[in-house]
C-alpha positions in Angstrom: -18.1 -49.9 36.2 -21.6 -50.6 34.9 -21.8 -52.0 31.4 -24.8 -50.9 29.3 -27.4 -53.6 28.9 -29.0 -54.7 25.6 -32.1 -52.8 26.5 -30.1 -49.7 27.1 -28.3 -50.0 23.8 -31.5 -50.7 21.8 -33.3 -47.9 23.6 -30.6 -45.4 22.8 -30.6 -46.6 19.2 -34.4 -46.1 18.9 -34.2 -42.6 20.5 -31.4 -41.6 18.2 -33.5 -42.7 15.2 -36.5 -40.7 16.5 -34.3 -37.7 17.0 -32.3 -37.8 13.8 -34.6 -39.7 11.3 -33.5 -37.8 8.2 -29.8 -38.1 9.0 -29.9 -41.9 9.7 -32.1 -42.7 6.7 -29.7 -40.7 4.6 -26.7 -42.6 6.0 -28.3 -46.0 5.7 -29.4 -45.5 2.1 -26.0 -44.0 1.2 -24.1 -46.9 2.9 -26.1 -49.6 1.2 -25.7 -47.9 -2.1 -21.9 -47.9 -1.6 -22.1 -51.5 -0.6 -24.0 -52.3 -3.8 -21.3 -50.7 -5.8 -18.6 -52.7 -4.0 -20.5 -55.9 -4.7 -20.2 -55.2 -8.4 -16.4 -54.9 -7.9 -16.1 -52.3 -10.6 -13.9 -49.2 -10.4 -15.9 -48.0 -13.4 -19.1 -47.9 -11.4 -17.4 -46.2 -8.4 -16.1 -43.5 -10.8 -19.4 -43.3 -12.6 -21.3 -42.6 -9.3 -18.7 -40.5 -7.7 -21.0 -37.5 -7.8 -23.7 -39.4 -5.9 -21.2 -40.6 -3.3 -19.8 -37.2 -2.7 -23.3 -35.7 -2.3 -24.2 -38.5 0.2 -21.1 -37.9 2.2 -21.6 -34.2 2.2 -25.2 -34.4 3.6 -24.4 -36.2 6.8 -22.9 -33.3 8.8 -25.3 -30.8 7.4 -28.3 -32.8 8.5 -26.8 -33.3 12.0 -26.1 -29.6 12.3 -29.6 -28.7 11.1 -31.2 -30.9 13.7 -29.1 -29.4 16.5 -30.0 -25.9 15.3 -33.8 -26.7 15.2 -33.8 -28.2 18.7 -32.7 -24.9 20.2 -35.6 -22.9 18.7 -38.8 -22.2 20.6 -41.0 -23.7 17.9 -38.8 -26.2 16.0 -41.7 -27.7 14.1 -42.4 -24.4 12.4 -38.8 -24.5 10.9 -38.8 -28.2 9.8 -38.8 -26.9 6.2 -35.2 -26.0 6.8 -34.3 -29.7 6.3 -36.0 -29.4 2.9 -33.8 -26.4 2.1 -30.7 -28.4 3.0 -31.9 -31.3 0.9 -32.5 -28.9 -2.1 -29.0 -27.4 -1.7 -27.5 -31.0 -1.7 -29.3 -31.7 -4.9 -28.1 -28.4 -6.3 -24.5 -29.4 -5.4 -25.1 -32.8 -7.2 -26.5 -31.1 -10.2 -23.5 -28.7 -10.6 -21.0 -31.6 -10.6 -19.6 -32.8 -14.0 -19.1 -36.4 -15.0 -16.5 -37.3 -12.4 -15.8 -40.6 -14.1 -13.6 -38.8 -16.6 -9.8 -38.6 -16.1 -9.5 -34.9 -16.7 -12.0 -33.5 -14.2 -11.5 -29.9 -13.1 -10.0 -30.1 -9.5 -12.0 -27.1 -8.4 -15.1 -29.4 -8.0 -13.2 -31.5 -5.5 -11.9 -28.4 -3.7 -15.4 -27.0 -3.5 -16.7 -30.3 -2.1 -14.0 -30.1 0.6 -15.0 -26.6 1.5 -18.7 -27.5 1.9 -17.6 -30.7 3.7 -15.6 -28.9 6.4 -18.2 -26.1 6.5 -20.8 -28.8 7.5 -18.5 -30.0 10.3 -18.0 -26.4 11.5 -21.8 -26.0 11.5 -22.1 -29.0 13.8 -19.7 -27.3 16.2 -21.8 -24.2 16.7 -25.4 -25.1 15.5 -27.0 -25.4 19.0 -25.5 -22.0 20.0 -26.1 -20.1 16.7 -28.7 -17.9 18.4 -28.2 -18.4 22.2 -25.0 -18.5 24.2 -23.7 -20.0 27.5 -20.0 -20.5 28.1 -20.4 -23.6 30.3 -23.0 -25.3 28.1 -20.9 -24.7 25.0 -17.9 -26.3 26.7 -19.9 -29.3 27.7 -21.3 -29.6 24.2 -17.8 -29.6 22.6 -16.7 -32.1 25.2 -19.7 -34.3 24.2 -18.8 -34.0 20.5 -15.2 -35.1 21.3 -16.2 -38.0 23.4 -18.8 -39.1 20.9 -16.2 -39.1 18.1 -13.8 -41.2 20.2 -16.5 -43.6 21.4 -18.1 -44.2 18.1 -14.8 -44.7 16.4 -13.6 -47.2 19.1 -16.9 -49.2 19.1 -17.3 -49.4 15.3 -13.6 -50.1 14.9 -13.7 -53.0 17.4 -16.8 -54.3 15.6 -15.2 -54.2 12.2 -12.0 -55.9 13.4 -14.1 -58.6 15.1 -16.2 -59.3 12.0 -13.1 -59.4 9.8 -11.4 -61.9 12.1 -14.6 -64.0 12.0 -14.6 -64.0 8.2 -11.0 -65.0 8.1 -11.7 -67.8 10.6 -14.5 -69.1 8.4 -12.4 -68.9 5.3 -9.5 -70.8 6.9 -11.3 -73.4 9.0 -14.2 -74.3 6.7 -12.5 -73.6 3.3 -15.3 -71.3 2.4 -14.2 -68.7 -0.1 -15.0 -65.2 1.3 -15.0 -62.6 -1.5 -12.5 -59.7 -0.9 -15.4 -57.3 -1.5 -17.0 -58.4 1.8 -14.2 -56.8 3.9 -14.8 -53.4 2.1 -18.6 -53.8 2.5 -18.1 -54.4 6.2 -16.0 -51.4 6.5 -18.6 -49.2 4.9 -21.3 -50.7 7.1 -19.4 -50.1 10.3 -18.1 -46.7 9.4 -21.2 -45.4 7.7 -24.1 -46.9 9.8 -22.7 -48.2 13.1 -20.3 -45.3 13.6 -22.9 -42.6 12.9 -25.6 -44.2 14.9 -23.4 -44.6 18.0 -22.2 -41.0 17.5 -25.7 -39.7 17.7 -26.9 -41.9 20.5 -25.6 -40.1 23.6 -26.1 -36.4 22.9 -28.3 -34.8 25.5 -31.3 -33.1 24.0 -31.2 -30.2 26.5 -27.8 -29.0 25.3 -28.2 -25.4 26.6 -29.2 -26.7 30.0 -26.1 -28.7 30.6 -24.0 -26.2 32.6 -22.1 -28.2 35.2 -18.3 -28.3 34.3 -16.6 -31.6 34.9 -12.9 -30.9 34.2 -11.4 -34.2 35.2 -7.8 -34.9 36.1 -7.0 -36.8 32.8 -8.0 -33.8 30.8 -5.9 -31.5 33.0 -2.9 -33.8 32.5 -3.4 -33.9 28.7 -3.4 -30.1 28.5 -0.6 -29.4 31.0 1.9 -32.1 29.9 1.1 -32.7 26.2 -0.7 -29.8 24.5 0.9 -26.8 26.2 4.5 -28.3 25.9 3.8 -28.8 22.2 2.7 -25.2 21.9 5.9 -24.1 23.6 8.0 -26.3 21.4 6.5 -24.8 18.2 7.0 -21.3 19.6 10.7 -22.0 20.3 11.3 -23.4 16.8 9.6 -20.5 15.1 11.3 -17.8 17.2 14.7 -19.5 16.5 13.9 -19.5 12.8 12.8 -15.9 13.0 16.1 -15.0 14.7 17.9 -17.0 11.9 16.3 -15.0 9.0 17.0 -11.7 10.8 20.7 -12.6 11.3 21.0 -13.8 7.7 18.7 -11.0 6.4 16.7 -13.3 4.2 13.0 -13.8 3.5 11.2 -16.8 5.2 10.5 -20.0 3.4 6.9 -20.6 2.4 6.8 -23.8 4.5 6.9 -21.8 7.7 3.3 -20.6 7.0 2.1 -24.2 7.7 3.9 -24.4 11.0 2.5 -21.0 12.2 -1.0 -22.1 11.2 -0.6 -25.4 13.1 0.7 -23.5 16.2 -2.3 -21.1 16.1 -4.8 -24.0 15.7 -3.2 -25.9 18.6 -3.2 -22.8 20.8 -6.9 -22.1 20.0 -7.7 -25.8 20.9 -6.0 -25.3 24.3 -8.0 -22.1 24.8 -11.2 -23.9 24.1 -10.4 -26.8 26.5 -9.3 -24.6 29.4 -11.7 -21.7 28.9 -14.2 -22.3 31.7 -11.6 -23.3 34.3 -8.6 -21.1 33.4 -9.0 -18.8 36.4 -10.2 -21.3 38.9 -7.9 -24.3 38.4 -4.7 -24.5 40.5 -2.2 -24.6 37.7 0.3 -21.7 36.9 0.7 -22.9 33.3 -3.0 -23.0 32.6 -3.7 -19.8 34.5 -1.1 -17.8 32.4 -1.8 -19.4 29.0 -3.9 -16.3 28.4 -2.6 -13.7 27.5 1.0 -14.9 26.9 0.2 -17.3 24.1 -1.5 -14.5 22.0 1.2 -12.0 22.8 3.9 -14.5 21.6 1.8 -15.4 18.6 1.4 -12.0 17.1 5.0 -11.6 15.9 4.8 -15.0 14.4 1.7 -14.0 12.5 3.8 -11.2 10.9 6.3 -14.0 9.8 3.3 -15.9 8.3 2.2 -12.9 6.3 5.7 -12.2 5.0 6.1 -15.9 3.9 2.8 -16.1 2.1 3.1 -12.7 0.4 6.5 -13.7 -0.8 5.1 -16.7 -2.6 2.1 -14.7 -4.0 4.5 -12.0 -5.2 6.7 -14.5 -7.0 4.1 -16.8 -8.5 0.7 -15.3 -8.0 -2.4 -16.8 -6.3 -3.3 -20.5 -6.4 -6.2 -22.0 -4.4 -3.6 -23.2 -1.8 -2.0 -19.8 -1.4 -5.5 -18.2 -1.3 -6.5 -20.4 1.6 -3.2 -19.8 3.5 -3.7 -16.0 3.1 -7.3 -16.2 4.3 -6.2 -18.4 7.2 -3.5 -15.8 8.1 -6.1 -13.0 8.3 -8.4 -15.3 10.3 -5.7 -16.2 12.8 -4.8 -12.5 13.2 -8.4 -11.6 13.8 -9.1 -14.5 16.3 -5.9 -13.8 18.2 -6.8 -10.1 18.6 -10.4 -11.0 19.5 -9.3 -13.6 22.2 -6.7 -11.2 23.5 -9.0 -8.2 24.0 -12.5 -9.6 24.5 -13.2 -10.5 28.1 -16.3 -12.7 27.4 -14.5 -14.9 24.8 -17.5 -16.3 23.0 -15.6 -19.2 21.5 -18.4 -20.0 19.1 -16.9 -17.2 17.0 -14.1 -19.6 16.0 -16.3 -22.2 14.1 -18.8 -19.6 12.9 -16.1 -17.5 11.3 -14.5 -20.6 9.7 -17.9 -21.7 8.5 -18.5 -18.3 6.8 -15.1 -18.2 5.2 -15.4 -21.7 3.8 -18.7 -20.9 2.2 -17.6 -17.5 0.8 -14.4 -18.9 -0.6 -16.3 -21.4 -2.8 -17.9 -19.0 -5.2 -17.9 -15.5 -6.6 -15.3 -13.1 -8.0 -13.8 -12.9 -4.4 -13.6 -16.7 -4.2 -10.6 -19.0 -4.3 -11.2 -20.2 -7.9 -11.8 -16.9 -9.6 -9.0 -15.0 -7.9 -6.5 -17.9 -8.5 -7.4 -18.3 -12.2 -7.2 -14.6 -12.9 -4.0 -14.3 -11.0 -2.3 -17.1 -13.0 -3.5 -15.6 -16.3 -1.9 -12.3 -15.1 1.3 -14.1 -14.2 1.5 -15.7 -17.6 0.9 -12.3 -19.2 3.7 -10.7 -17.1 6.3 -13.4 -17.8 5.3 -13.7 -21.5 5.8 -10.0 -21.9 9.2 -10.1 -20.1 10.3 -13.0 -22.2 9.1 -11.2 -25.4 11.3 -8.2 -24.5 14.3 -10.6 -24.5 13.7 -12.0 -28.0 11.6 -14.9 -26.6 14.6 -16.3 -24.7 13.4 -17.3 -21.2 15.5 -18.0 -18.1 15.0 -21.3 -16.5 12.8 -19.8 -13.8 10.6 -18.0 -16.4 10.4 -21.2 -18.6 9.3 -23.3 -15.7 6.8 -20.7 -14.5 5.2 -20.6 -18.0 4.9 -24.4 -18.0 3.4 -24.4 -14.5 0.7 -21.8 -15.5 -0.1 -23.8 -18.6 -0.6 -27.0 -16.6 -2.6 -25.1 -14.0 -5.0 -23.6 -16.5 -5.3 -26.8 -18.5 -6.4 -28.6 -15.4 -9.1 -26.0 -15.0 -10.2 -26.0 -18.6 -9.1 -22.4 -18.9 -6.3 -22.4 -21.6 -8.5 -20.2 -23.8 -8.0 -17.3 -21.4 -4.4 -17.1 -22.8 -5.5 -16.7 -26.5 -5.8 -12.9 -26.2 -2.4 -12.7 -24.7 -0.6 -14.9 -27.2 -2.6 -13.9 -30.2 -3.2 -17.5 -31.2 -5.4 -20.4 -30.0 -3.6 -22.5 -27.4 -6.0 -25.4 -28.2 -5.1 -25.0 -31.8 -1.5 -25.7 -31.0 -2.4 -29.0 -29.6 -4.0 -30.3 -32.8 -2.2 -33.1 -34.6 -0.8 -31.5 -37.8 -1.4 -34.7 -39.7 -5.2 -35.1 -39.2 -6.3 -32.0 -37.5 -7.6 -33.8 -34.5 -6.9 -33.0 -30.9 -4.2 -35.1 -29.3 -5.6 -37.7 -26.9 -2.7 -37.8 -24.4 -3.6 -37.6 -20.8 -1.0 -34.9 -20.1 -0.4 -31.5 -21.5 2.6 -31.0 -23.8 3.7 -27.6 -22.4 7.0 -27.9 -24.3 5.1 -28.0 -27.6 3.0 -25.0 -26.7 6.1 -22.9 -25.7 7.9 -24.1 -28.8 5.0 -23.0 -31.0 5.0 -19.6 -29.3 8.7 -19.3 -30.2 9.9 -19.4 -26.6 13.3 -21.0 -26.0 15.3 -21.7 -22.9 18.5 -19.6 -22.4 21.4 -22.1 -22.9 23.3 -20.3 -20.1 20.8 -21.4 -17.6 21.6 -25.1 -18.3 24.8 -24.6 -16.3 22.8 -24.1 -13.1 22.8 -27.0 -10.7 19.5 -28.8 -10.9 18.4 -26.9 -13.9 17.1 -29.3 -16.6 17.3 -28.4 -20.2 15.0 -29.2 -23.1 12.8 -32.2 -22.6 12.2 -34.7 -25.5 9.6 -37.4 -25.4 8.1 -40.2 -27.4 5.1 -42.3 -26.2 4.5 -45.2 -28.6 1.7 -47.8 -28.6 3.9 -50.8 -28.4 5.2 -50.1 -31.9 1.8 -50.9 -33.4 2.0 -51.5 -37.1 5.7 -52.0 -37.1 7.2 -55.4 -37.9 10.5 -56.3 -36.4 12.8 -58.9 -38.0 14.0 -61.1 -35.1 15.0 -64.2 -37.0 18.7 -63.5 -36.5 18.4 -63.2 -32.7 18.3 -65.8 -30.0 17.1 -64.0 -27.0 14.8 -61.1 -26.1 14.4 -58.9 -22.9 12.1 -56.0 -22.2 13.9 -53.2 -20.1 12.7 -50.2 -18.1 15.3 -47.5 -17.6 14.5 -44.3 -15.7 16.1 -41.8 -13.4 15.9 -44.2 -10.4 17.0 -47.3 -12.3 19.3 -49.6 -10.4 22.9 -49.6 -11.5 22.6 -53.3 -12.5 19.7 -55.2 -14.2 20.1 -59.0 -13.9 18.7 -61.2 -16.6 18.9 -65.0 -17.1 22.3 -65.3 -18.8 23.8 -61.9 -18.4 23.3 -58.6 -16.6 23.2 -55.0 -17.8 24.9 -52.0 -16.2 23.4 -48.6 -16.9 25.5 -45.4 -16.5 23.2 -42.4 -16.4 25.9 -39.8 -16.7 27.2 -41.2 -20.0 23.8 -42.8 -21.1 25.6 -46.0 -21.8 24.5 -49.7 -21.4 27.1 -52.4 -20.8 26.3 -56.1 -21.0 28.2 -58.5 -18.7 28.4 -62.2 -18.5 26.9 -63.8 -15.3 29.8 -66.2 -14.7 32.9 -64.1 -15.3 31.4 -60.6 -15.0 33.3 -59.4 -18.1 31.7 -56.9 -20.5 30.9 -58.4 -23.9 29.0 -55.5 -25.4 28.8 -51.7 -24.9 25.8 -49.8 -26.2 26.2 -46.0 -26.1 22.8 -44.3 -26.1 24.0 -40.7 -26.0 24.7 -40.2 -29.8 21.3 -41.7 -30.8 19.5 -39.5 -28.3 21.4 -36.4 -29.6 20.4 -37.4 -33.1 16.7 -37.6 -32.2 16.7 -33.9 -31.0 16.7 -32.8 -34.6 13.1 -33.9 -34.9 11.9 -31.6 -32.2 10.8 -32.1 -28.6 7.6 -33.9 -29.5 8.7 -37.2 -31.1 5.3 -38.8 -31.4 5.2 -38.5 -35.2 8.7 -39.8 -35.8 9.3 -42.7 -38.0 9.6 -45.8 -35.6 12.6 -47.0 -37.6 14.5 -44.0 -36.1 14.0 -45.5 -32.7 15.9 -48.7 -33.6 19.6 -49.2 -32.8 21.8 -52.1 -34.0 25.2 -53.0 -32.6 27.7 -55.7 -33.4 31.1 -56.9 -32.3 33.1 -60.1 -32.7 31.0 -62.1 -30.3 27.5 -60.4 -30.1 24.9 -58.8 -32.3 22.2 -56.7 -30.6 19.1 -54.8 -31.7 17.6 -52.2 -29.3 14.1 -50.7 -29.9 12.6 -47.8 -27.9 8.8 -48.2 -27.4 8.7 -45.2 -25.0 11.3 -42.6 -24.4 11.8 -39.4 -22.5 15.1 -37.5 -21.9 16.5 -34.2 -20.9 19.3 -32.4 -22.7 21.5 -30.5 -20.4 24.5 -28.3 -21.1 27.0 -31.2 -20.9 25.0 -34.3 -20.7 21.8 -36.2 -21.7 19.8 -37.8 -19.0 17.0 -40.4 -19.5 14.0 -39.7 -17.4 12.1 -42.8 -18.5 12.3 -45.4 -21.3 10.8 -48.8 -22.3 13.2 -50.8 -24.4 13.1 -54.1 -26.3 16.6 -55.7 -26.4 17.3 -58.6 -28.9 20.6 -60.5 -28.7 22.5 -63.1 -30.7 25.5 -64.9 -29.2 27.4 -67.9 -30.5 
């Protein structure tokens, strides 16, 4: 095995920079900008410049794909302005982003970034063959892409680990304090600059002329004994599940759509790998992968459509369901194409995904518009149904209304419900004492539904797992409230929530919490005997008279005092949230100050 010399390495690095100057300058500037932000050790700065970082990350694959595309043209210099077009589009993307440093950023901006991000990577997968086509050359190109990813990840990963160990050695042996930020900066340097540079170093410039297939034994073994068995395993599982739902005559679960999608993608990957040698290689499994995989896949695609249409029919579109439905149509189209077309121009796979990712990001047909309009329609439908029942909602309807409210609030679209409800939803959220909007980081959906006069059907509280009305209080550490603690000898802060341990051990005693009865019991450490019992249930039930939103309650109402022959106790809630069910009250979270006096 011949190892590359230093001259070879530097020569390839120089050639890569000459070939991809814009890409590497973009990566170098972006990496050093990120390193500078890490030097400041400020999460505020990282949030402040999130829009810049996302744009820098987005541009890498688009510039690589553009260079590959230009190299295959007869006169690439005449089309160099295409890089300026890509640069302008990147600045347009940056311009459309809001201040990502805020905590309530519309998630559609991140989803749109992800769509353009994967579209850029799909562009790289077909850019040299966007105009011309050769089956063997395309297979070799995809092979080079795969090997380049593995090679660059391995080399940059080894370099990073080596440098980290060197810094740790300097820190330990010479007592030189190495700032923690250095490790993050090294990671950015290796991943951003070294990884990208190595990735671009070994791509042949004459991509369309590389037509000699080298299907080595290792690749054959990988396909025959790993990928195809996985495909068969997924097919067996899905057919067994299909038989189960037919026998039980039930609709498929929504989760099955992800498994069918994974199966289809895995099968398409196998087809890409074996495509140039499928007829010539001496392997029955590989020879017969086509057409049997696609024949077996088609009934499972029907299962996929049933599953996703069931979810959409019950709850409407969201971005996630939109993408699953689009993926289902894409899988169906590609399966039929690969089954019927003899030439099998595999570039159709990334090209079609590229187009779908771009189209889904904007317009009335896009994921965001369809999802938002669908959720508004779902709210209108359920709101009308509840209104026909004197504003008494079933548990399912109540939860669906809350879900739609949260969804639209995240996307700054609550005002779309004003025409349906006849009142301003934002107006409901105003503090009645000063007329200002509440500043909580979450949406009080219970308050909105309560203001709309919608109540939960008490009968639904009997259902297993169905939670009743939710009451909450978020204090500010009882600011402005003075507590008389002169008569108490000890103090302990407590956190009680749904996953609290049965026993909380303190210095001289321990506390047992019984969630079903909402009761605290204090026990001595030495003898284990209970010396004080604090029932919380009656107090929580008393608080329900103030409504579900307890923020404006008098803080004195959140103080409990108990006394017996041996102990006096004062309990103060600083934060509290609890559910009222048909036969019980369950605390979801609470912060408590406990004061004790013992002889």
